[in-house]
TINUBA-478706 format. One line per field, with one value per atom (N, C-alpha, C): residue number from 0; residue in one letter; chain; atom name; x, y, z. Coordinates in nm, 3 decimals, always signed. Layout:
// residues N
num = NUM ...;
residu = A ...;
chaine = A ...;
atome = CA ...;
px = X ...;
py = Y ...;
pz = Z ...;
END
This chain:
// residues 76
num = 0 0 0 1 1 1 2 2 2 3 3 3 4 4 4 5 5 5 6 6 6 7 7 7 8 8 8 9 9 9 10 10 10 11 11 11 12 12 12 13 13 13 14 14 14 15 15 15 16 16 16 17 17 17 18 18 18 19 19 19 20 20 20 21 21 21 22 22 22 23 23 23 24 24 24 25 25 25 26 26 26 27 27 27 28 28 28 29 29 29 30 30 30 31 31 31 32 32 32 33 33 33 34 34 34 35 35 35 36 36 36 37 37 37 38 38 38 39 39 39 40 40 40 41 41 41 42 42 42 43 43 43 44 44 44 45 45 45 46 46 46 47 47 47 48 48 48 49 49 49 50 50 50 51 51 51 52 52 52 53 53 53 54 54 54 55 55 55 56 56 56 57 57 57 58 58 58 59 59 59 60 60 60 61 61 61 62 62 62 63 63 63 64 64 64 65 65 65 66 66 66 67 67 67 68 68 68 69 69 69 70 70 70 71 71 71 72 72 72 73 73 73 74 74 74 75 75 75;
residu = X X X X X X X X X X X X X X X X X X X X X X X X X X X X X X X X X X X X X X X X X X X X X X X X X X X X X X X X X X X X X X X X X X X X X X X X X X X X X X X X X X X X X X X X X X X X X X X X X X X X X X X X X X X X X X X X X X X X X X X X X X X X X X X X X X X X X X X X X X X X X X X X X X X X X X X X X X X X X X X X X X X X X X X X X X X X X X X X X X X X X X X X X X X X X X X X X X X X X X X X X X X X X X X X X X X X X X X X X X X X X X X X X X X X;
chaine = A A A A A A A A A A A A A A A A A A A A A A A A A A A A A A A A A A A A A A A A A A A A A A A A A A A A A A A A A A A A A A A A A A A A A A A A A A A A A A A A A A A A A A A A A A A A A A A A A A A A A A A A A A A A A A A A A A A A A A A A A A A A A A A A A A A A A A A A A A A A A A A A A A A A A A A A A A A A A A A A A A A A A A A A A A A A A A A A A A A A A A A A A A A A A A A A A A A A A A A A A A A A A A A A A A A A A A A A A A A A A A A A A A A A;
atome = N CA C N CA C N CA C N CA C N CA C N CA C N CA C N CA C N CA C N CA C N CA C N CA C N CA C N CA C N CA C N CA C N CA C N CA C N CA C N CA C N CA C N CA C N CA C N CA C N CA C N CA C N CA C N CA C N CA C N CA C N CA C N CA C N CA C N CA C N CA C N CA C N CA C N CA C N CA C N CA C N CA C N CA C N CA C N CA C N CA C N CA C N CA C N CA C N CA C N CA C N CA C N CA C N CA C N CA C N CA C N CA C N CA C N CA C N CA C N CA C N CA C N CA C N CA C N CA C N CA C N CA C N CA C N CA C N CA C N CA C N CA C N CA C N CA C N CA C N CA C N CA C;
px = +0.085 +0.000 +0.090 +0.059 +0.138 +0.049 +0.083 +0.017 +0.114 +0.062 +0.146 +0.085 +0.168 +0.126 +0.161 +0.063 +0.083 +0.181 +0.233 +0.332 +0.276 +0.148 +0.090 +0.052 +0.076 +0.056 -0.089 -0.181 -0.323 -0.396 -0.331 -0.400 -0.305 -0.361 -0.292 -0.370 -0.303 -0.372 -0.318 -0.408 -0.370 -0.366 -0.247 -0.233 -0.203 -0.253 -0.230 -0.111 -0.092 +0.016 +0.066 +0.189 +0.249 +0.286 +0.260 +0.295 +0.351 +0.437 +0.488 +0.422 +0.364 +0.306 +0.367 +0.451 +0.526 +0.613 +0.584 +0.665 +0.589 +0.481 +0.400 +0.408 +0.401 +0.391 +0.244 +0.186 +0.043 +0.024 -0.070 -0.105 -0.236 -0.238 -0.362 -0.429 -0.549 -0.621 -0.705 -0.766 -0.851 -0.851 -0.868 -0.868 -0.974 -1.046 -1.138 -1.104 -1.191 -1.159 -1.122 -1.204 -1.182 -1.153 -1.156 -1.145 -1.049 -0.977 -0.901 -0.911 -0.902 -0.909 -0.771 -0.726 -0.591 -0.590 -0.474 -0.455 -0.311 -0.288 -0.151 -0.098 +0.014 +0.075 +0.179 +0.244 +0.345 +0.384 +0.424 +0.470 +0.612 +0.693 +0.835 +0.878 +1.000 +1.050 +1.076 +1.096 +1.128 +1.078 +1.072 +1.038 +1.144 +1.269 +1.379 +1.365 +1.326 +1.308 +1.189 +1.082 +0.967 +1.007 +1.090 +1.138 +1.228 +1.307 +1.390 +1.301 +1.191 +1.099 +1.038 +1.002 +0.948 +1.053 +1.178 +1.286 +1.296 +1.276 +1.276 +1.160 +1.045 +0.930 +0.961 +1.021 +1.059 +1.153 +1.253 +1.348 +1.281 +1.186 +1.111 +1.033 +0.969 +0.896 +0.989 +1.102 +1.198 +1.252 +1.273 +1.330 +1.224 +1.096 +0.988 +0.977 +0.974 +0.977 +0.848 +0.760 +0.640 +0.514 +0.530 +0.416 +0.338 +0.391 +0.323 +0.427 +0.397 +0.491 +0.414 +0.478 +0.426 +0.537 +0.502 +0.600 +0.550 +0.638 +0.606 +0.666 +0.580 +0.628 +0.719 +0.839 +0.931 +0.889 +0.932 +0.914 +0.998 +0.984 +1.053 +1.194;
py = -0.117 +0.000 +0.124 +0.216 +0.338 +0.460 +0.540 +0.668 +0.776 +0.873 +0.980 +1.114 +1.198 +1.335 +1.418 +1.483 +1.555 +1.670 +1.714 +1.821 +1.950 +1.978 +2.100 +2.083 +1.964 +1.931 +1.942 +1.931 +1.944 +1.811 +1.704 +1.575 +1.462 +1.360 +1.234 +1.129 +1.065 +0.979 +0.837 +0.739 +0.598 +0.560 +0.531 +0.502 +0.355 +0.307 +0.169 +0.159 +0.260 +0.264 +0.407 +0.420 +0.550 +0.554 +0.668 +0.685 +0.825 +0.839 +0.970 +1.007 +1.125 +1.178 +1.316 +1.325 +1.448 +1.483 +1.593 +1.632 +1.615 +1.538 +1.517 +1.373 +1.356 +1.223 +1.206 +1.099 +1.074 +0.949 +0.953 +0.837 +0.780 +0.653 +0.587 +0.534 +0.582 +0.551 +0.425 +0.409 +0.292 +0.263 +0.136 +0.097 -0.011 +0.003 -0.102 -0.136 -0.208 -0.256 -0.145 -0.042 +0.061 +0.199 +0.212 +0.342 +0.334 +0.444 +0.453 +0.594 +0.605 +0.732 +0.765 +0.885 +0.923 +1.064 +1.099 +1.231 +1.272 +1.397 +1.447 +1.465 +1.400 +1.406 +1.516 +1.546 +1.651 +1.684 +1.807 +1.850 +1.903 +1.874 +1.907 +1.978 +2.030 +2.109 +2.026 +1.896 +1.812 +1.670 +1.595 +1.454 +1.378 +1.415 +1.347 +1.362 +1.482 +1.504 +1.421 +1.414 +1.333 +1.186 +1.138 +0.999 +0.978 +1.078 +1.069 +1.054 +1.127 +1.117 +0.978 +0.921 +0.784 +0.687 +0.708 +0.623 +0.637 +0.758 +0.778 +0.702 +0.704 +0.630 +0.480 +0.432 +0.291 +0.252 +0.335 +0.306 +0.307 +0.397 +0.401 +0.270 +0.222 +0.096 -0.023 -0.021 -0.130 -0.145 -0.034 -0.039 -0.040 -0.026 -0.026 -0.161 -0.268 -0.402 -0.455 -0.368 -0.418 -0.404 -0.366 -0.353 -0.225 -0.132 -0.005 +0.106 +0.211 +0.322 +0.454 +0.558 +0.695 +0.773 +0.844 +0.921 +1.063 +1.159 +1.300 +1.349 +1.395 +1.442 +1.564 +1.560 +1.673 +1.792 +1.910 +2.031 +2.016 +2.102 +2.096 +2.056;
pz = +0.000 +0.000 +0.000 -0.090 -0.102 -0.085 +0.014 +0.035 -0.010 -0.086 -0.138 -0.098 -0.034 -0.007 -0.130 -0.189 -0.314 -0.298 -0.411 -0.413 -0.350 -0.372 -0.314 -0.167 -0.113 +0.028 +0.074 -0.020 +0.013 +0.020 -0.029 -0.031 +0.004 +0.062 +0.087 +0.009 -0.088 -0.184 -0.175 -0.171 -0.177 -0.323 -0.376 -0.519 -0.543 -0.657 -0.699 -0.793 -0.877 -0.975 -0.986 -1.037 -1.063 -1.211 -1.275 -1.416 -1.437 -1.538 -1.577 -1.709 -1.714 -1.837 -1.857 -1.961 -1.991 -1.870 -1.802 -1.686 -1.554 -1.555 -1.435 -1.388 -1.257 -1.197 -1.159 -1.210 -1.192 -1.108 -1.017 -0.937 -0.984 -1.017 -1.058 -0.932 -0.910 -0.787 -0.802 -0.919 -0.943 -1.093 -1.128 -1.268 -1.290 -1.400 -1.442 -1.588 -1.656 -1.790 -1.888 -1.899 -1.999 -1.941 -1.812 -1.747 -1.630 -1.608 -1.484 -1.428 -1.297 -1.229 -1.177 -1.208 -1.167 -1.114 -1.058 -0.999 -1.020 -1.057 -1.068 -0.926 -0.900 -0.767 -0.758 -0.871 -0.875 -1.017 -1.040 -1.172 -1.160 -1.260 -1.256 -1.383 -1.382 -1.494 -1.620 -1.604 -1.719 -1.696 -1.805 -1.798 -1.720 -1.736 -1.666 -1.515 -1.469 -1.325 -1.275 -1.352 -1.312 -1.299 -1.391 -1.383 -1.261 -1.224 -1.102 -0.978 -0.975 -0.861 -0.854 -0.968 -0.970 -0.916 -0.949 -0.896 -0.745 -0.692 -0.547 -0.482 -0.546 -0.494 -0.493 -0.600 -0.608 -0.493 -0.469 -0.361 -0.225 -0.207 -0.081 -0.062 -0.167 -0.159 -0.138 -0.207 -0.198 -0.056 +0.012 +0.146 +0.256 +0.216 +0.314 +0.384 +0.306 +0.362 +0.419 +0.469 +0.534 +0.448 +0.320 +0.231 +0.248 +0.325 +0.351 +0.341 +0.266 +0.253 +0.239 +0.289 +0.271 +0.202 +0.095 +0.020 +0.007 +0.031 +0.018 -0.114 -0.206 -0.335 -0.314 -0.371 -0.353 -0.436 -0.390 -0.471 -0.595 -0.684 -0.815 -0.797;
END
């Protein structure tokens, strides 16, 4: 289970998947056959920076060990 505090610090979101779209990191909240619900978790200056943030999320999950993690989206 992954909880993410959004970059604007206004929401705490339980996400199922993480995706990068252009320069934004998006959290997929729910998915069905033809539809998915998502939320922008943070926006960055470049696609490369967004991918770096996803790598940070991965490392947080990898070292979490107990199946539960909280990640705070970094500022730009």
